[in-house]
N, C-alpha and C positions, 0 to 999 in steps of 0.2 A: 276960865280955861276949863274944858272938860276933863274931869279924871278917868284916867283909862284903868280899867280894870285890872288886879295881880294876875288874874287867868283869863285868857280869851278860849274858850271850846267854841268846836264847829258841833253841828248836828250829825248825826250817822247819817243823814240824807246828803250830805256835804262831803262824806268821805271820798276822794277820788275814786273813779272807776277806770282809769287807764293810768299806766305807766309811762313816763314822759322816756323816750328814746334820743338822747342829744345826739346822736350821729345824724339826724335829719339836718341838723342846723350849724354843724360843725363848720368853721373856714377850712380847715383841712381835715380830709375823712381820715380816719384812722388805717395805718399799714396792715398788711394782712398777717395770720399768723405762719408759722412755719411749721413742718412735723419735725419733731427731733428726730426719728426713724429715718425718714426719707429725705430731708432737707427742701421739700416741695410745699407747696402752700396748702396748707391744711384744708379738707373737704368736710363735708358734715358726716362721712362715712370715717373718718380718722376719730371723729369724736365719739362715736356710738359704743365704744368699748366703756365708757365712764360715764355718759349722759344720756339722759332721754329726750326724744326727739323733740318736744316742745322747749325744752333749753338749748338744745341746738340751733332750733329757729331763732329764738330770742338773741342768741351770740350772735348771729351773722344778720339780722334785722335792719332796716333801713327806715320803716315804717317811724313817725314822729309821734304815734302814740299805740301803746299794744294795751287791748282790752283785757281787764283783769277777771277771770271766770269767777263766777258766782258764787261756787264752792270756797274759793279763797277768801272773796268779800265777808262772807259769813265768818270767817275765822278772823280777818281782820277787825269786824265790827266788835269784835270779845276784847280788844285792846285798844282800837284806834276810834276816831282821831284823838290824838296825844295834845296838851295842851300848850301854848304858847304862853309863857310867864312872862311879866314886867318885873325886874328885879330891883324893886324900889331901895330894899335897905343896902342892897350893894351900892347903889347911885351913891346913896348917902355918906356911906363908909367913906367912899373914894373922893367925895364931895367933887363930882364931877357934872358938868350941867348934859350931858350925855343921857339918851334914854337907853336902858341895855334889856334887851329881851331875850329870853332863851327858850328852845323848843327841847319839852323834855320827853326822851324817849326810854327812862327808865323804868315809867311805871307799869309792866307787864310781866307776866311768869319768868322771863328768863332776864328781865333787868337791864335790856338795853335795846338799841337800834336792830341788832341782828336777826330779831324774828322776821321783820319785814320780807326777809330774802329766805329764811328757813322755811316759812310756810309754803312758799309756791314751789320752792324746791322738793320738798318731801310731797307734797301734792301731785305733782307732774310725775316724779319717780313712783307713786303709789299708782296712778292712773294708767302708767306703763307697763305694771306688773312686777315692779321690783320690789325685793322683799329685804333687802338691806343696805343701808348708806356709810360708808366710811367719809370721814373728812380730818382735818388738823385743827385745832385751837391753838393760841399765844396765850391772852390772859383769860381766856376760859369762856367769854362773852357769846361766841358764835357756837361753841360744843354745847352751851348751855342751850342756846335758842333751836340746833338742828335737833337737839335731844327733847326738847320739848315737842317740836315739829313732828319727829317722828314717831313718837310713841302716839300722837293725836291720830296720826295716819296709819299704825299697827305696822311700823317697820322696826326694823332692828337697825341698831345704830352703835358704830365704834369710833371712837374719838382718840386721835394719835395727838396728844396735848406736849407742847414744848416743855421738857424735862424740867427746865427752870424755874417756869411760871407754875407746873402744876406742885412743887415742893414748896414755893412761895405762897399758895394759894390752896390748900386741901380743902376749903369749903367748895370752892367751885368744882372739884372732883365729887364730893359727895354730892351736891345738887344734881351733877350730871347720872350719877349713878340713881340717885333718886328718882330718876325719870325714867331709867331703865339702859343707860346706855353704857357700852363698856369702854373704860377709860383706859389706855396704854400711855404710860410715857415714853417719848419721843427725845431721840434715837432707841429703838428696841432692838431685840434679837429676834422679832417676828416675821423681820422682812428682810431681805438682801440687801437694800439700801441701807436701813438700820445698823445691819451685822457690819457691813462695811465701814460705816462711818464709826462706828466702837471700836472696830479692829485697829484703826488709824488712831485713834483718842479714845480709850475706855471711860475716860473723864469729861467726854461731851455732855454740855445741857442742853443742847438742843438748839433749833431757831425752827422759824416756820418753814424755811425752805425744805429743811431735812423732814418735818411733820407731813408737809405736802408730799414728797416723796414716797413716803411710807403709805398713806393714805390712797396713794395713786395708785401705787402699785398692787396693794390689797385688795382695791376694787377691779384692777383689770384681771385679776387674777379669778374672779367667780363672775359666772354668768350670771347670779341673782344678785349682785351686789354692784351697785353706781358709787361714784364720788358727787360729793356736795363740797362746793366752794363758797367760805364766806364773805370774800372780798375780790379784788382785783378784774375780774371777769366783766365782760360788757353787760350780762343779765342780771348781776348781782348789783352793780351800780345803777339799772334801770329800775330794778325792784325798789330801792332806796328813794326813789325821787318822790315817793309820797310822802315824805317829812320836807321838802320844800314846798311842795305844791299845797300842802294843808297850811303851812306859813304863811305862804301867800295870800290866801283867802282869809287868815285870819288877820294878818294887816289890813285889808280890805275893810275887815269889819269894825276896826276901831280908826281909820282914814289916816294910817299911817304908812311908811316904806323905808325899809334899812337904807342907811347908805352905807354900811359896812355889813358884811356877812364873814363869820370866823367859823371854821371847823377843824378840829384835828383830823391828822392825815396819816395813816400808816399804809394801808394797801389801797386804801381809795373809798372803802364803802360808805362809811359817814358821812365825808366829804361831797362824795357826787350826790347823794341823797339829798344834801342839804342844798349843796350850789349850783347843780346842774339847772333847775328850775331858774333860779337866778340868772344864773349865765344865759340862761335863752332869753330872758328880758332883756338882758344887756345887748344881745346878738339880735333880737327881733322886736322889741318891743320899744327900743329907745331910752331905757334904763341907763344909769351909769354907776352901778353899786362897786365899791369895792370888794373883792372878795379874795380872802387871806386863810390858806390853808397853814396850818401850825404842826411841826413836825418835831421828833426829840433831836437834839443835838448829838445824840449817840448812834443815831440812825437816820442820818440826813439824806435821804433819799433823793428829793429834787434839788435841797440845796447847795449838796455838795455831789452827786452822783452824774451818771452820763444818761445823755438819751441815744439808747442805743439797743439791738436785739441781744436779746438775754433768755436765758430759761428762768420758767417760774418755781423752779425747786433745784435743790443741790444735785439730784441725781441726774438730771436732764431727761426726765421722763414727762414732762409736762408740755406744750405747744411753745414755740420760739417766739416771744412777743417783744415789739419794739416800745419800751418804756423805760423812764428813768431808773435806774439800777445802780447800785454798788457793785454788784458783781455777785451771782448766784453762789459762788463762794464765799461771800462775807460773812464774817459770822459777828454779829451786835452782839453787844455787850447786855449782859441780865438785868435792864432795866425794869422797874416794877408796870410800864406801862406797855407789857408783853402784847396789845392787840398791836401798838406801832413799831414791832421790832420785825419788819419785814424787807428784804434786799431790795425789793423792787415796788413799782407803782403802778396802780391800773393804766393799761394803756390808752384809755379814752382820758382821763384826769392829767397823764403824760402829755399827749398831744396836745390838750387844751392849754397846759402851762406852756408848752413850746412855742405856742401861737400867741402868747400874751393874754389869756383872758383870765387869769388871776395871778396873785402872789403868792410868794412861800414863804416862811420864814422857820427857825428853829427855837427851841428852849430848853434850858438845861434842867434837870429834876428838881433841884431846890426850888428853884422860880415857880416850876409847875405845881408842886404840892404847897408853896405858900399862898398861891390863888386859889387852890383848892380849898384850902384850910379858910382862907378869908371868906369864899362863897358859901361853906357849909356855915359857919358861925352867922352869916346873915342872911342867907336862903334855906336852910333847914336842912337841906338834901347833903349829903356826903356823896361826892362826884366820882365815878372811876377816874383813876390816874390818866387813862386816855383823853377823856372829857378835860381834864385840869388844863391839858394843853390849850383847847380852845378857849376856855375861861381866863388861862394867862394871856393869849391874843387878844382877847375882847377887853382885859382890864388895861393892856397897854393903850389901846385906842381911846380908852375912857380917859385914862390920865392924860393925852395928848389934848383932849377937848377943852380938860380943865385948866390946860395951858394955855389954849388959844380960845376958850370962853366958847366955843363953837358948841350947839345943841345939835349934836349927831343921833342918829337912830342905829342902835347897834344890834345886832342879832348874832347868836352863837348857839350851836346844839349841844345841849346836855347828853350825849349821847348814851349813858349809861350812869345807874347808880354805884357806887364804892364798898357796898356793904360787904363784899367780899375779899376786900382789898385792905383791911386796915391794919395788916402786917407791914404793909407800904408805909402807910400814915404813921405808925407806930417807931419805925425806925428813923421817919424824919424827924418827927416832934423828939425823939431822942439822940439828934444829931448823927445819924447813921447813914444818912444819904450823901451818896457820893455823886457828884458831877461829872458824869463820864462825857470825855470828847471824843468823836472818832478818831481812828486809827488811819491818817491817811496814808500810810505805807501800806498797811493791808489791803484798803481800796484799792490801791494802785495794782498789787498784786492780784486781786480778785478780777478788777477790771480786764487786766492782761489775759485771761480767760474766757472771755465774751466768745460766744459761737460765732464761725464766720458764715455771713446767710449774702447769697449772690441773688440781686434783684432782677 
């Protein structure tokens, strides 16, 4: 039997030269966005206050593939292609006949997959003459990535970081500031949205929805500033598809193909980047891969949420999108996987889930960190808490294979490393990790405040 290498690398010449736009292949096309101000369908001009023209074009694009500009390819070549790795030691530790692979996205300056979208967003803004970017960040991976990309293209960068995450992950703040970013704990006194929230609750520890409100308000108030979003929107999902496209090429090199694909899911960027190219193969290529999204039980957007129109932020400044949501007022508990603490799911991911194109499940923190440490002890890399959700899901599937004796091929995305998340691991190792369940009453209260949209 041919021995499959531990790591499968592509040459630079094999790097995807186009982003994949799943809109072209969807059974049900995504529903339109509505303006929070007018209640009417969002037009391109409505988005020009915070986005550059190229991003707006990508957001509304229906072409199957979009060419990646050469300057962005030059930047990608500094960190891509990323390796596809065979987890031989993890397989042995589990005693499973399954073959487990992971696509490692943490081996770049930002430590996660987020740089895949930060680079094009910074580039397109620079090209349009923008001088400054604002954004939000939960766990800090996106804020770090945009800080890296902004400094590369000579842009100022202001990051509103969810307060609970900023205090849990001081080194994330430090690295963002090292790259030149101005980091602000959210909610803050610097915006009307932040001041309103702090007036209602001075001890509010923040959420991605709040941080988005502050970043959007900041960007909309200055002509030299645009807003950059790290997840949820169509263009972000599209930028990330280089992950799955590379993985398909790498499996071709070893004459294998995944039976199961697993990825963590918070706002949808990592999941879409991995899953969309494989969903394409299911829809158009005759494949039948099981695709599984794993979200935190404390913020179960798809497994417990509602498919409805909602704001993307707490203050109601962003376009109103149809998505799986817990309600924009939902305040998720302060779990350590800060990148997954978002009330909504990307509209494209949501529609595909509604159409039955993949499965969704949830996991509690103790199971997530247990899986992460088992992976770290066998595969050397300490994974980010967000990535641990995918590892947890992959291990569960591998254990099922042990029970049935089936030799299935499993792929998950290790979307980032966890070397700035050691406080989370320390708490787990000392028995201080709490398995927080969602509060059904709070979700019901939040869902009662969904905006009314007339189609």
